[in-house]
All heavy atoms as a GROMACS GRO file, in nm:
protein
  585
    1MET      N    1  -0.229   0.273  -1.028
    1MET     CA    2  -0.141   0.237  -0.919
    1MET      C    3  -0.220   0.214  -0.791
    1MET      O    4  -0.190   0.123  -0.716
    1MET     CB    5  -0.039   0.348  -0.901
    1MET     CG    6   0.076   0.307  -0.816
    1MET     SD    7   0.182   0.186  -0.890
    1MET     CE    8   0.239   0.272  -1.033
    2GLU      N    9  -0.321   0.298  -0.771
    2GLU     CA   10  -0.406   0.285  -0.653
    2GLU      C   11  -0.477   0.148  -0.654
    2GLU      O   12  -0.490   0.084  -0.550
    2GLU     CB   13  -0.508   0.398  -0.654
    2GLU     CG   14  -0.581   0.418  -0.526
    2GLU     CD   15  -0.664   0.544  -0.527
    2GLU    OE1   16  -0.619   0.647  -0.580
    2GLU    OE2   17  -0.776   0.538  -0.473
    3GLU      N   18  -0.518   0.104  -0.772
    3GLU     CA   19  -0.584  -0.025  -0.785
    3GLU      C   20  -0.488  -0.140  -0.754
    3GLU      O   21  -0.528  -0.240  -0.694
    3GLU     CB   22  -0.639  -0.043  -0.926
    3GLU     CG   23  -0.757   0.046  -0.957
    3GLU     CD   24  -0.806   0.028  -1.099
    3GLU    OE1   25  -0.805  -0.086  -1.148
    3GLU    OE2   26  -0.845   0.130  -1.160
    4LEU      N   27  -0.363  -0.125  -0.793
    4LEU     CA   28  -0.262  -0.227  -0.765
    4LEU      C   29  -0.246  -0.246  -0.614
    4LEU      O   30  -0.247  -0.359  -0.566
    4LEU     CB   31  -0.128  -0.188  -0.827
    4LEU     CG   32  -0.009  -0.279  -0.797
    4LEU    CD1   33  -0.034  -0.417  -0.857
    4LEU    CD2   34   0.119  -0.219  -0.852
    5VAL      N   35  -0.235  -0.139  -0.541
    5VAL     CA   36  -0.221  -0.146  -0.395
    5VAL      C   37  -0.346  -0.209  -0.335
    5VAL      O   38  -0.338  -0.297  -0.248
    5VAL     CB   39  -0.198  -0.005  -0.335
    5VAL    CG1   40  -0.198  -0.011  -0.183
    5VAL    CG2   41  -0.069   0.054  -0.386
    6SER      N   42  -0.462  -0.170  -0.385
    6SER     CA   43  -0.588  -0.223  -0.333
    6SER      C   44  -0.602  -0.373  -0.358
    6SER      O   45  -0.640  -0.448  -0.267
    6SER     CB   46  -0.705  -0.148  -0.398
    6SER     OG   47  -0.827  -0.199  -0.353
    7VAL      N   48  -0.570  -0.418  -0.478
    7VAL     CA   49  -0.582  -0.560  -0.512
    7VAL      C   50  -0.488  -0.645  -0.427
    7VAL      O   51  -0.527  -0.750  -0.375
    7VAL     CB   52  -0.555  -0.582  -0.662
    7VAL    CG1   53  -0.536  -0.728  -0.695
    7VAL    CG2   54  -0.667  -0.524  -0.745
    8ILE      N   55  -0.365  -0.601  -0.411
    8ILE     CA   56  -0.269  -0.676  -0.330
    8ILE      C   57  -0.315  -0.682  -0.184
    8ILE      O   58  -0.311  -0.787  -0.121
    8ILE     CB   59  -0.128  -0.615  -0.342
    8ILE    CG1   60  -0.075  -0.633  -0.484
    8ILE    CG2   61  -0.033  -0.679  -0.241
    8ILE    CD1   62   0.054  -0.560  -0.512
    9ALA      N   63  -0.360  -0.569  -0.131
    9ALA     CA   64  -0.402  -0.564   0.009
    9ALA      C   65  -0.525  -0.652   0.032
    9ALA      O   66  -0.533  -0.724   0.133
    9ALA     CB   67  -0.430  -0.421   0.051
   10LYS      N   68  -0.621  -0.648  -0.060
   10LYS     CA   69  -0.742  -0.728  -0.044
   10LYS      C   70  -0.712  -0.877  -0.045
   10LYS      O   71  -0.782  -0.956   0.018
   10LYS     CB   72  -0.844  -0.694  -0.152
   10LYS     CG   73  -0.911  -0.560  -0.129
   10LYS     CD   74  -1.011  -0.528  -0.236
   10LYS     CE   75  -1.075  -0.392  -0.210
   10LYS     NZ   76  -1.175  -0.358  -0.312
   11ALA      N   77  -0.608  -0.918  -0.117
   11ALA     CA   78  -0.570  -1.059  -0.121
   11ALA      C   79  -0.508  -1.105   0.011
   11ALA      O   80  -0.509  -1.224   0.041
   11ALA     CB   81  -0.473  -1.082  -0.236
   12LEU      N   82  -0.455  -1.012   0.089
   12LEU     CA   83  -0.386  -1.047   0.212
   12LEU      C   84  -0.475  -1.051   0.337
   12LEU      O   85  -0.441  -1.118   0.433
   12LEU     CB   86  -0.273  -0.946   0.238
   12LEU     CG   87  -0.159  -0.942   0.138
   12LEU    CD1   88  -0.070  -0.822   0.166
   12LEU    CD2   89  -0.079  -1.071   0.143
   13VAL      N   90  -0.585  -0.979   0.336
   13VAL     CA   91  -0.662  -0.957   0.459
   13VAL      C   92  -0.785  -1.046   0.470
   13VAL      O   93  -0.829  -1.107   0.371
   13VAL     CB   94  -0.705  -0.809   0.470
   13VAL    CG1   95  -0.585  -0.717   0.476
   13VAL    CG2   96  -0.797  -0.769   0.356
   14ASP      N   97  -0.843  -1.053   0.590
   14ASP     CA   98  -0.966  -1.126   0.615
   14ASP      C   99  -1.090  -1.041   0.590
   14ASP      O  100  -1.199  -1.094   0.571
   14ASP     CB  101  -0.971  -1.177   0.760
   14ASP     CG  102  -0.870  -1.288   0.786
   14ASP    OD1  103  -0.836  -1.359   0.690
   14ASP    OD2  104  -0.827  -1.302   0.902
   15HIS      N  105  -1.075  -0.910   0.593
   15HIS     CA  106  -1.187  -0.817   0.574
   15HIS      C  107  -1.159  -0.727   0.452
   15HIS      O  108  -1.128  -0.608   0.467
   15HIS     CB  109  -1.206  -0.729   0.698
   15HIS     CG  110  -1.227  -0.806   0.823
   15HIS    ND1  111  -1.348  -0.864   0.856
   15HIS    CD2  112  -1.141  -0.838   0.923
   15HIS    CE1  113  -1.336  -0.927   0.972
   15HIS    NE2  114  -1.211  -0.912   1.015
   16PRO      N  115  -1.169  -0.781   0.330
   16PRO     CA  116  -1.135  -0.702   0.211
   16PRO      C  117  -1.228  -0.582   0.188
   16PRO      O  118  -1.187  -0.485   0.123
   16PRO     CB  119  -1.145  -0.802   0.095
   16PRO     CG  120  -1.227  -0.913   0.146
   16PRO     CD  121  -1.208  -0.917   0.296
   17GLU      N  122  -1.347  -0.586   0.245
   17GLU     CA  123  -1.439  -0.474   0.227
   17GLU      C  124  -1.393  -0.349   0.302
   17GLU      O  125  -1.438  -0.238   0.273
   17GLU     CB  126  -1.582  -0.512   0.270
   17GLU     CG  127  -1.598  -0.542   0.418
   17GLU     CD  128  -1.556  -0.683   0.460
   17GLU    OE1  129  -1.520  -0.765   0.374
   17GLU    OE2  130  -1.560  -0.709   0.582
   18ASP      N  131  -1.304  -0.364   0.398
   18ASP     CA  132  -1.254  -0.251   0.477
   18ASP      C  133  -1.125  -0.191   0.422
   18ASP      O  134  -1.068  -0.100   0.484
   18ASP     CB  135  -1.232  -0.294   0.622
   18ASP     CG  136  -1.363  -0.323   0.694
   18ASP    OD1  137  -1.468  -0.275   0.648
   18ASP    OD2  138  -1.360  -0.395   0.796
   19VAL      N  139  -1.077  -0.239   0.309
   19VAL     CA  140  -0.953  -0.188   0.251
   19VAL      C  141  -0.984  -0.060   0.172
   19VAL      O  142  -1.069  -0.059   0.085
   19VAL     CB  143  -0.888  -0.292   0.158
   19VAL    CG1  144  -0.770  -0.233   0.084
   19VAL    CG2  145  -0.845  -0.415   0.236
   20THR      N  146  -0.914   0.047   0.208
   20THR     CA  147  -0.926   0.172   0.132
   20THR      C  148  -0.787   0.225   0.102
   20THR      O  149  -0.694   0.210   0.182
   20THR     CB  150  -1.005   0.280   0.209
   20THR    OG1  151  -0.942   0.304   0.334
   20THR    CG2  152  -1.149   0.237   0.233
   21VAL      N  153  -0.774   0.286  -0.014
   21VAL     CA  154  -0.647   0.346  -0.054
   21VAL      C  155  -0.674   0.490  -0.093
   21VAL      O  156  -0.764   0.518  -0.174
   21VAL     CB  157  -0.585   0.270  -0.174
   21VAL    CG1  158  -0.453   0.333  -0.213
   21VAL    CG2  159  -0.565   0.123  -0.140
   22ARG      N  160  -0.597   0.580  -0.036
   22ARG     CA  161  -0.612   0.723  -0.065
   22ARG      C  162  -0.481   0.774  -0.120
   22ARG      O  163  -0.373   0.737  -0.072
   22ARG     CB  164  -0.648   0.798   0.063
   22ARG     CG  165  -0.694   0.940   0.040
   22ARG     CD  166  -0.732   1.002   0.171
   22ARG     NE  167  -0.609   1.039   0.241
   22ARG     CZ  168  -0.592   1.153   0.306
   22ARG    NH1  169  -0.690   1.239   0.315
   22ARG    NH2  170  -0.478   1.180   0.364
   23THR      N  171  -0.488   0.857  -0.223
   23THR     CA  172  -0.369   0.911  -0.287
   23THR      C  173  -0.345   1.054  -0.240
   23THR      O  174  -0.436   1.137  -0.244
   23THR     CB  175  -0.385   0.910  -0.440
   23THR    OG1  176  -0.417   0.778  -0.481
   23THR    CG2  177  -0.258   0.956  -0.508
   24VAL      N  178  -0.223   1.081  -0.196
   24VAL     CA  179  -0.182   1.216  -0.156
   24VAL      C  180  -0.062   1.254  -0.242
   24VAL      O  181   0.038   1.183  -0.241
   24VAL     CB  182  -0.145   1.221  -0.006
   24VAL    CG1  183  -0.099   1.360   0.032
   24VAL    CG2  184  -0.260   1.174   0.080
   25GLU      N  185  -0.074   1.364  -0.317
   25GLU     CA  186   0.035   1.406  -0.404
   25GLU      C  187   0.100   1.534  -0.352
   25GLU      O  188   0.032   1.628  -0.315
   25GLU     CB  189  -0.017   1.430  -0.546
   25GLU     CG  190  -0.065   1.303  -0.611
   25GLU     CD  191  -0.092   1.322  -0.758
   25GLU    OE1  192  -0.020   1.398  -0.824
   25GLU    OE2  193  -0.186   1.258  -0.807
   26LYS      N  194   0.233   1.531  -0.350
   26LYS     CA  195   0.312   1.647  -0.309
   26LYS      C  196   0.427   1.659  -0.408
   26LYS      O  197   0.500   1.562  -0.428
   26LYS     CB  198   0.368   1.627  -0.169
   26LYS     CG  199   0.266   1.599  -0.062
   26LYS     CD  200   0.335   1.563   0.069
   26LYS     CE  201   0.233   1.518   0.171
   26LYS     NZ  202   0.295   1.464   0.290
   27ASP      N  203   0.444   1.773  -0.468
   27ASP     CA  204   0.551   1.800  -0.564
   27ASP      C  205   0.584   1.676  -0.648
   27ASP      O  206   0.514   1.643  -0.740
   27ASP     CB  207   0.677   1.851  -0.494
   27ASP     CG  208   0.653   1.986  -0.427
   27ASP    OD1  209   0.568   2.062  -0.481
   27ASP    OD2  210   0.716   2.014  -0.326
   28ARG      N  211   0.694   1.609  -0.619
   28ARG     CA  212   0.735   1.491  -0.695
   28ARG      C  213   0.717   1.362  -0.616
   28ARG      O  214   0.776   1.260  -0.648
   28ARG     CB  215   0.881   1.505  -0.736
   28ARG     CG  216   0.906   1.619  -0.832
   28ARG     CD  217   1.049   1.620  -0.873
   28ARG     NE  218   1.090   1.487  -0.916
   28ARG     CZ  219   1.137   1.458  -1.037
   28ARG    NH1  220   1.150   1.553  -1.124
   28ARG    NH2  221   1.174   1.336  -1.068
   29LEU      N  222   0.632   1.366  -0.513
   29LEU     CA  223   0.610   1.249  -0.428
   29LEU      C  224   0.462   1.212  -0.429
   29LEU      O  225   0.376   1.297  -0.412
   29LEU     CB  226   0.655   1.278  -0.284
   29LEU     CG  227   0.629   1.168  -0.182
   29LEU    CD1  228   0.712   1.044  -0.213
   29LEU    CD2  229   0.660   1.218  -0.043
   30VAL      N  230   0.434   1.085  -0.450
   30VAL     CA  231   0.297   1.033  -0.442
   30VAL      C  232   0.293   0.933  -0.328
   30VAL      O  233   0.372   0.838  -0.325
   30VAL     CB  234   0.255   0.964  -0.574
   30VAL    CG1  235   0.114   0.911  -0.562
   30VAL    CG2  236   0.266   1.060  -0.691
   31VAL      N  237   0.204   0.956  -0.233
   31VAL     CA  238   0.190   0.868  -0.117
   31VAL      C  239   0.054   0.799  -0.127
   31VAL      O  240  -0.048   0.865  -0.141
   31VAL     CB  241   0.199   0.948   0.015
   31VAL    CG1  242   0.179   0.855   0.134
   31VAL    CG2  243   0.331   1.021   0.024
   32TYR      N  244   0.057   0.667  -0.121
   32TYR     CA  245  -0.066   0.589  -0.117
   32TYR      C  246  -0.088   0.547   0.027
   32TYR      O  247  -0.009   0.474   0.084
   32TYR     CB  248  -0.057   0.466  -0.208
   32TYR     CG  249  -0.045   0.505  -0.353
   32TYR    CD1  250   0.077   0.501  -0.418
   32TYR    CD2  251  -0.156   0.549  -0.424
   32TYR    CE1  252   0.088   0.538  -0.550
   32TYR    CE2  253  -0.146   0.587  -0.556
   32TYR     CZ  254  -0.024   0.581  -0.619
   32TYR     OH  255  -0.012   0.620  -0.750
   33GLU      N  256  -0.196   0.598   0.087
   33GLU     CA  257  -0.228   0.569   0.226
   33GLU      C  258  -0.324   0.451   0.230
   33GLU      O  259  -0.438   0.462   0.186
   33GLU     CB  260  -0.287   0.690   0.295
   33GLU     CG  261  -0.189   0.804   0.310
   33GLU     CD  262  -0.247   0.925   0.379
   33GLU    OE1  263  -0.372   0.933   0.393
   33GLU    OE2  264  -0.168   1.012   0.418
   34LEU      N  265  -0.277   0.339   0.282
   34LEU     CA  266  -0.355   0.215   0.288
   34LEU      C  267  -0.416   0.201   0.427
   34LEU      O  268  -0.344   0.203   0.528
   34LEU     CB  269  -0.265   0.095   0.257
   34LEU     CG  270  -0.324  -0.043   0.271
   34LEU    CD1  271  -0.438  -0.063   0.173
   34LEU    CD2  272  -0.217  -0.149   0.250
   35THR      N  273  -0.548   0.187   0.432
   35THR     CA  274  -0.619   0.168   0.558
   35THR      C  275  -0.689   0.032   0.553
   35THR      O  276  -0.757   0.002   0.454
   35THR     CB  277  -0.723   0.279   0.580
   35THR    OG1  278  -0.659   0.405   0.567
   35THR    CG2  279  -0.785   0.269   0.718
   36VAL      N  280  -0.671  -0.048   0.657
   36VAL     CA  281  -0.735  -0.179   0.664
   36VAL      C  282  -0.805  -0.195   0.798
   36VAL      O  283  -0.787  -0.113   0.888
   36VAL     CB  284  -0.632  -0.294   0.645
   36VAL    CG1  285  -0.571  -0.289   0.506
   36VAL    CG2  286  -0.523  -0.290   0.749
   37HIS      N  287  -0.881  -0.302   0.813
   37HIS     CA  288  -0.948  -0.334   0.939
   37HIS      C  289  -0.842  -0.352   1.048
   37HIS      O  290  -0.734  -0.405   1.021
   37HIS     CB  291  -1.029  -0.463   0.920
   37HIS     CG  292  -1.121  -0.493   1.032
   37HIS    ND1  293  -1.081  -0.558   1.146
   37HIS    CD2  294  -1.253  -0.467   1.048
   37HIS    CE1  295  -1.183  -0.572   1.227
   37HIS    NE2  296  -1.290  -0.517   1.170
   38PRO      N  297  -0.868  -0.309   1.170
   38PRO     CA  298  -0.768  -0.320   1.278
   38PRO      C  299  -0.714  -0.461   1.299
   38PRO      O  300  -0.597  -0.478   1.336
   38PRO     CB  301  -0.843  -0.271   1.402
   38PRO     CG  302  -0.950  -0.181   1.349
   38PRO     CD  303  -0.988  -0.236   1.214
   39ASP      N  304  -0.795  -0.562   1.275
   39ASP     CA  305  -0.749  -0.700   1.292
   39ASP      C  306  -0.652  -0.743   1.182
   39ASP      O  307  -0.580  -0.841   1.197
   39ASP     CB  308  -0.867  -0.797   1.292
   39ASP     CG  309  -0.958  -0.777   1.413
   39ASP    OD1  310  -0.912  -0.717   1.512
   39ASP    OD2  311  -1.074  -0.821   1.407
   40ASP      N  312  -0.651  -0.671   1.069
   40ASP     CA  313  -0.570  -0.710   0.954
   40ASP      C  314  -0.439  -0.633   0.940
   40ASP      O  315  -0.362  -0.660   0.849
   40ASP     CB  316  -0.651  -0.691   0.825
   40ASP     CG  317  -0.768  -0.786   0.816
   40ASP    OD1  318  -0.756  -0.898   0.869
   40ASP    OD2  319  -0.871  -0.750   0.756
   41VAL      N  320  -0.413  -0.540   1.029
   41VAL     CA  321  -0.292  -0.459   1.018
   41VAL      C  322  -0.167  -0.546   1.022
   41VAL      O  323  -0.074  -0.529   0.942
   41VAL     CB  324  -0.287  -0.350   1.129
   41VAL    CG1  325  -0.155  -0.277   1.128
   41VAL    CG2  326  -0.401  -0.252   1.111
   42GLY      N  327  -0.165  -0.642   1.109
   42GLY     CA  328  -0.049  -0.732   1.120
   42GLY      C  329  -0.027  -0.814   0.994
   42GLY      O  330   0.086  -0.843   0.958
   43LYS      N  331  -0.134  -0.852   0.927
   43LYS     CA  332  -0.122  -0.931   0.805
   43LYS      C  333  -0.064  -0.848   0.692
   43LYS      O  334   0.008  -0.900   0.607
   43LYS     CB  335  -0.258  -0.987   0.764
   43LYS     CG  336  -0.307  -1.091   0.861
   43LYS     CD  337  -0.441  -1.144   0.821
   43LYS     CE  338  -0.485  -1.244   0.927
   43LYS     NZ  339  -0.617  -1.296   0.902
   44VAL      N  340  -0.096  -0.721   0.687
   44VAL     CA  341  -0.044  -0.634   0.581
   44VAL      C  342   0.102  -0.597   0.609
   44VAL      O  343   0.181  -0.585   0.516
   44VAL     CB  344  -0.130  -0.507   0.568
   44VAL    CG1  345  -0.072  -0.410   0.468
   44VAL    CG2  346  -0.272  -0.544   0.526
   45ILE      N  347   0.138  -0.583   0.735
   45ILE     CA  348   0.276  -0.549   0.770
   45ILE      C  349   0.366  -0.672   0.762
   45ILE      O  350   0.476  -0.667   0.710
   45ILE     CB  351   0.282  -0.484   0.909
   45ILE    CG1  352   0.209  -0.350   0.906
   45ILE    CG2  353   0.426  -0.466   0.954
   45ILE    CD1  354   0.193  -0.284   1.040
   46GLY      N  355   0.320  -0.785   0.815
   46GLY     CA  356   0.398  -0.908   0.810
   46GLY      C  357   0.505  -0.912   0.919
   46GLY      O  358   0.529  -0.815   0.989
   47LYS      N  359   0.571  -1.027   0.929
   47LYS     CA  360   0.677  -1.042   1.029
   47LYS      C  361   0.794  -0.953   0.991
   47LYS      O  362   0.844  -0.959   0.880
   47LYS     CB  363   0.723  -1.187   1.037
   47LYS     CG  364   0.625  -1.279   1.103
   47LYS     CD  365   0.682  -1.416   1.121
   47LYS     CE  366   0.582  -1.506   1.190
   47LYS     NZ  367   0.635  -1.641   1.209
   48GLN      N  368   0.837  -0.872   1.086
   48GLN     CA  369   0.948  -0.778   1.069
   48GLN      C  370   0.927  -0.686   0.949
   48GLN      O  371   1.023  -0.637   0.890
   48GLN     CB  372   1.080  -0.854   1.056
   48GLN     CG  373   1.114  -0.933   1.180
   48GLN     CD  374   1.244  -1.009   1.167
   48GLN    OE1  375   1.304  -1.015   1.060
   48GLN    NE2  376   1.288  -1.067   1.276
   49GLY      N  377   0.801  -0.663   0.910
   49GLY     CA  378   0.771  -0.569   0.802
   49GLY      C  379   0.800  -0.621   0.663
   49GLY      O  380   0.808  -0.543   0.568
   50ARG      N  381   0.813  -0.750   0.646
   50ARG     CA  382   0.852  -0.805   0.516
   50ARG      C  383   0.745  -0.786   0.409
   50ARG      O  384   0.778  -0.754   0.296
   50ARG     CB  385   0.885  -0.954   0.530
   50ARG     CG  386   1.014  -0.977   0.601
   50ARG     CD  387   1.050  -1.124   0.603
   50ARG     NE  388   1.175  -1.142   0.676
   50ARG     CZ  389   1.199  -1.242   0.755
   50ARG    NH1  390   1.110  -1.337   0.772
   50ARG    NH2  391   1.315  -1.251   0.817
   51ILE      N  392   0.619  -0.806   0.444
   51ILE     CA  393   0.512  -0.790   0.345
   51ILE      C  394   0.498  -0.644   0.307
   51ILE      O  395   0.482  -0.610   0.189
   51ILE     CB  396   0.380  -0.850   0.397
   51ILE    CG1  397   0.395  -1.002   0.410
   51ILE    CG2  398   0.264  -0.816   0.304
   51ILE    CD1  399   0.276  -1.071   0.470
   52ALA      N  400   0.505  -0.554   0.404
   52ALA     CA  401   0.496  -0.411   0.375
   52ALA      C  402   0.611  -0.367   0.285
   52ALA      O  403   0.591  -0.291   0.190
   52ALA     CB  404   0.497  -0.331   0.504
   53LYS      N  405   0.729  -0.416   0.312
   53LYS     CA  406   0.845  -0.382   0.229
   53LYS      C  407   0.828  -0.435   0.088
   53LYS      O  408   0.858  -0.365  -0.009
   53LYS     CB  409   0.972  -0.441   0.292
   53LYS     CG  410   1.097  -0.403   0.219
   53LYS     CD  411   1.222  -0.458   0.288
   53LYS     CE  412   1.346  -0.422   0.209
   53LYS     NZ  413   1.466  -0.480   0.267
   54SER      N  414   0.776  -0.555   0.074
   54SER     CA  415   0.752  -0.613  -0.059
   54SER      C  416   0.647  -0.533  -0.135
   54SER      O  417   0.662  -0.508  -0.256
   54SER     CB  418   0.706  -0.758  -0.046
   54SER     OG  419   0.805  -0.835   0.015
   55LEU      N  420   0.542  -0.492  -0.066
   55LEU     CA  421   0.437  -0.411  -0.128
   55LEU      C  422   0.494  -0.279  -0.179
   55LEU      O  423   0.468  -0.237  -0.291
   55LEU     CB  424   0.324  -0.386  -0.028
   55LEU     CG  425   0.209  -0.297  -0.073
   55LEU    CD1  426   0.136  -0.360  -0.192
   55LEU    CD2  427   0.112  -0.275   0.041
   56ARG      N  428   0.578  -0.215  -0.098
   56ARG     CA  429   0.641  -0.090  -0.138
   56ARG      C  430   0.734  -0.110  -0.258
   56ARG      O  431   0.741  -0.025  -0.348
   56ARG     CB  432   0.717  -0.030  -0.021
   56ARG     CG  433   0.627   0.023   0.086
   56ARG     CD  434   0.704   0.087   0.202
   56ARG     NE  435   0.612   0.134   0.304
   56ARG     CZ  436   0.603   0.083   0.426
   56ARG    NH1  437   0.683  -0.015   0.463
   56ARG    NH2  438   0.517   0.131   0.512
   57THR      N  439   0.804  -0.223  -0.261
   57THR     CA  440   0.895  -0.252  -0.372
   57THR      C  441   0.818  -0.270  -0.502
   57THR      O  442   0.858  -0.217  -0.606
   57THR     CB  443   0.978  -0.379  -0.342
   57THR    OG1  444   1.051  -0.358  -0.223
   57THR    CG2  445   1.072  -0.412  -0.456
   58VAL      N  446   0.707  -0.342  -0.498
   58VAL     CA  447   0.625  -0.363  -0.618
   58VAL      C  448   0.571  -0.231  -0.670
   58VAL      O  449   0.577  -0.202  -0.790
   58VAL     CB  450   0.510  -0.462  -0.588
   58VAL    CG1  451   0.409  -0.464  -0.701
   58VAL    CG2  452   0.565  -0.600  -0.563
   59VAL      N  453   0.520  -0.148  -0.581
   59VAL     CA  454   0.463  -0.019  -0.621
   59VAL      C  455   0.572   0.072  -0.677
   59VAL      O  456   0.552   0.140  -0.778
   59VAL     CB  457   0.389   0.047  -0.503
   59VAL    CG1  458   0.349   0.188  -0.535
   59VAL    CG2  459   0.268  -0.036  -0.466
   60THR      N  460   0.688   0.074  -0.614
   60THR     CA  461   0.799   0.157  -0.662
   60THR      C  462   0.844   0.112  -0.800
   60THR      O  463   0.870   0.194  -0.888
   60THR     CB  464   0.917   0.150  -0.564
   60THR    OG1  465   0.872   0.194  -0.435
   60THR    CG2  466   1.031   0.240  -0.608
   61SER      N  467   0.850  -0.019  -0.822
   61SER     CA  468   0.891  -0.072  -0.951
   61SER      C  469   0.788  -0.039  -1.060
   61SER      O  470   0.825  -0.007  -1.173
   61SER     CB  471   0.908  -0.223  -0.944
   61SER     OG  472   1.007  -0.256  -0.851
   62ALA      N  473   0.661  -0.045  -1.026
   62ALA     CA  474   0.556  -0.015  -1.122
   62ALA      C  475   0.550   0.134  -1.155
   62ALA      O  476   0.498   0.173  -1.260
   62ALA     CB  477   0.422  -0.063  -1.070
   63ALA      N  478   0.603   0.218  -1.068
   63ALA     CA  479   0.594   0.363  -1.085
   63ALA      C  480   0.715   0.424  -1.154
   63ALA      O  481   0.726   0.546  -1.162
   63ALA     CB  482   0.575   0.430  -0.950
   64VAL      N  483   0.805   0.343  -1.206
   64VAL     CA  484   0.926   0.394  -1.268
   64VAL      C  485   0.894   0.490  -1.382
   64VAL      O  486   0.960   0.593  -1.398
   64VAL     CB  487   1.015   0.278  -1.317
   64VAL    CG1  488   1.127   0.326  -1.405
   64VAL    CG2  489   1.069   0.200  -1.199
   65LYS      N  490   0.791   0.462  -1.459
   65LYS     CA  491   0.756   0.545  -1.575
   65LYS      C  492   0.690   0.678  -1.537
   65LYS      O  493   0.679   0.765  -1.620
   65LYS     CB  494   0.663   0.468  -1.668
   65LYS     CG  495   0.730   0.349  -1.731
   65LYS     CD  496   0.636   0.279  -1.826
   65LYS     CE  497   0.705   0.159  -1.888
   65LYS     NZ  498   0.617   0.088  -1.981
   66MET      N  499   0.647   0.691  -1.412
   66MET     CA  500   0.577   0.813  -1.370
   66MET      C  501   0.671   0.930  -1.345
   66MET      O  502   0.626   1.043  -1.335
   66MET     CB  503   0.496   0.787  -1.242
   66MET     CG  504   0.376   0.700  -1.262
   66MET     SD  505   0.290   0.662  -1.109
   66MET     CE  506   0.260   0.823  -1.040
   67ASP      N  507   0.799   0.905  -1.331
   67ASP     CA  508   0.899   1.010  -1.300
   67ASP      C  509   0.866   1.081  -1.169
   67ASP      O  510   0.882   1.200  -1.156
   67ASP     CB  511   0.909   1.110  -1.415
   67ASP     CG  512   1.030   1.201  -1.399
   67ASP    OD1  513   1.134   1.154  -1.348
   67ASP    OD2  514   1.022   1.320  -1.434
   68LYS      N  515   0.815   1.005  -1.074
   68LYS     CA  516   0.786   1.056  -0.940
   68LYS      C  517   0.826   0.952  -0.839
   68LYS      O  518   0.834   0.833  -0.870
   68LYS     CB  519   0.637   1.084  -0.923
   68LYS     CG  520   0.586   1.200  -1.004
   68LYS     CD  521   0.442   1.230  -0.970
   68LYS     CE  522   0.394   1.351  -1.046
   68LYS     NZ  523   0.257   1.388  -1.007
   69ARG      N  524   0.854   0.996  -0.717
   69ARG     CA  525   0.880   0.902  -0.608
   69ARG      C  526   0.745   0.855  -0.553
   69ARG      O  527   0.653   0.935  -0.539
   69ARG     CB  528   0.961   0.970  -0.498
   69ARG     CG  529   1.105   0.991  -0.538
   69ARG     CD  530   1.191   1.048  -0.426
   69ARG     NE  531   1.153   1.000  -0.294
   69ARG     CZ  532   1.142   1.077  -0.186
   69ARG    NH1  533   1.165   1.204  -0.194
   69ARG    NH2  534   1.109   1.026  -0.070
   70VAL      N  535   0.737   0.728  -0.524
   70VAL     CA  536   0.612   0.669  -0.478
   70VAL      C  537   0.639   0.590  -0.350
   70VAL      O  538   0.741   0.522  -0.340
   70VAL     CB  539   0.552   0.575  -0.585
   70VAL    CG1  540   0.428   0.508  -0.535
   70VAL    CG2  541   0.522   0.652  -0.712
   71THR      N  542   0.548   0.601  -0.254
   71THR     CA  543   0.559   0.523  -0.132
   71THR      C  544   0.420   0.480  -0.085
   71THR      O  545   0.320   0.538  -0.128
   71THR     CB  546   0.632   0.600  -0.020
   71THR    OG1  547   0.656   0.512   0.088
   71THR    CG2  548   0.554   0.719   0.025
   72VAL      N  549   0.416   0.380  -0.001
   72VAL     CA  550   0.292   0.329   0.056
   72VAL      C  551   0.301   0.343   0.207
   72VAL      O  552   0.396   0.294   0.268
   72VAL     CB  553   0.268   0.182   0.017
   72VAL    CG1  554   0.141   0.130   0.084
   72VAL    CG2  555   0.260   0.166  -0.133
   73ASP      N  556   0.203   0.410   0.267
   73ASP     CA  557   0.194   0.421   0.412
   73ASP      C  558   0.076   0.338   0.460
   73ASP      O  559  -0.033   0.347   0.404
   73ASP     CB  560   0.173   0.567   0.456
   73ASP     CG  561   0.299   0.650   0.443
   73ASP    OD1  562   0.408   0.591   0.429
   73ASP    OD2  563   0.288   0.774   0.446
   74ILE      N  564   0.098   0.260   0.563
   74ILE     CA  565  -0.009   0.179   0.621
   74ILE      C  566  -0.061   0.252   0.743
   74ILE      O  567   0.012   0.274   0.839
   74ILE     CB  568   0.042   0.038   0.658
   74ILE    CG1  569   0.092  -0.032   0.531
   74ILE    CG2  570  -0.069  -0.042   0.726
   74ILE    CD1  571   0.172  -0.156   0.555
   75ILE      N  572  -0.187   0.293   0.736
   75ILE     CA  573  -0.248   0.369   0.843
   75ILE      C  574  -0.321   0.272   0.936
   75ILE      O  575  -0.406   0.196   0.892
   75ILE     CB  576  -0.350   0.472   0.787
   75ILE    CG1  577  -0.290   0.555   0.676
   75ILE    CG2  578  -0.408   0.558   0.899
   75ILE    CD1  579  -0.175   0.641   0.717
   76SER      N  580  -0.286   0.273   1.064
   76SER     CA  581  -0.350   0.181   1.157
   76SER      C  582  -0.456   0.251   1.240
   76SER      O  583  -0.466   0.368   1.245
   76SER     CB  584  -0.248   0.117   1.249
   76SER     OG  585  -0.174   0.214   1.318
   0.00000   0.00000   0.00000
């Protein structure tokens, strides 16, 4: 799942070498913390948060079999 977030983010940004994904697990919640270059934050979030919402939807759909709640946080 971490690789999925990383691949999608790297396709969106101008500085793919600065993309990092960190996994934080709490009880039944898995949080993927996405960090990108400061110039690329807007590209990952998108207009009115549409790209970020789409990224979260894809990850949530892929995590159905894990029996855990999954979310993606974009760290600026």
